C-alpha positions in Angstrom: 7.9 -12.7 12.6 7.9 -11.7 16.4 10.2 -13.4 18.4 11.6 -12.6 22.1 12.5 -9.1 21.2 8.8 -8.6 20.1 9.4 -7.3 16.7 7.1 -7.8 14.1 8.1 -8.0 10.3 5.4 -6.7 7.8 5.3 -6.0 4.1 3.4 -3.0 2.3 3.4 -3.4 -1.5 2.5 -0.1 -2.8 1.1 0.2 -6.3 1.8 3.3 -8.4 1.1 5.8 -6.4 0.2 9.8 -6.8 2.6 11.8 -5.1 3.3 15.6 -4.8 5.2 15.4 -7.9 2.4 14.3 -9.7 0.0 17.1 -8.2 2.7 19.5 -9.0 2.8 18.4 -12.6 -1.0 17.9 -12.9 -0.2 14.3 -14.1 -2.4 12.3 -11.0 -4.3 10.8 -14.1 -2.9 8.3 -16.2 -5.6 7.0 -18.3 -3.8 3.6 -19.9 -2.2 2.5 -16.8 -5.5 3.3 -14.5 -7.3 0.8 -17.4 -5.4 -2.1 -16.2 -6.0 -1.4 -12.7 -9.2 -3.4 -11.2 -10.0 -0.3 -9.1 -9.1 1.9 -12.1 -7.5 4.6 -10.7 -3.8 5.2 -8.8 -3.7 5.4 -5.4 -2.7 8.0 -3.3 0.3 8.7 -0.8 -2.3 9.2 2.1 -3.5 5.5 1.4 0.1 4.1 1.4 0.5 5.7 4.8 -2.7 4.7 6.3 -1.3 1.3 5.8 2.0 1.8 7.5 0.2 3.5 10.4 -1.8 0.1 10.9 1.4 -1.9 10.9 3.3 0.8 13.3 -0.2 1.2 15.4 -1.4 -1.5 18.4 -4.2 -2.3 16.6 -1.4 -4.5 14.5 0.5 -5.9 18.0 -0.1 -9.4 17.0 0.3 -9.2 13.0 3.6 -10.4 11.8 4.2 -11.9 8.4 1.8 -10.0 6.5 1.8 -8.7 3.2 -0.7 -6.1 2.3 -0.9 -5.1 -1.1 -2.0 -1.3 -1.6 -2.3 -1.2 -5.1 -5.8 -1.0 -6.4 -5.8 -4.9 -7.1 -2.8 -5.3 -9.5 -1.5 -7.8 -7.3 -4.0 -10.2 -5.6 -2.1 -12.9 -3.8 -3.3 -16.3 -3.2 -3.9 -17.9 0.0 
């Protein structure tokens, strides 16, 4: 939460993400896992970085206590 020190606290919940190691080993595609993900694919490290960049930017200056699942729909929080 943002207090008198103007610190915000937010959370990113990544799903199983394709990494450089997966690219090197050519293991990006995991059919059994992807079949259970609503978007039918694994995320990329860049997609996680995009969410981090948002929270770190002035675009999120009034955002605190937020939870962003970056996981293709494997976790859907209820409101």
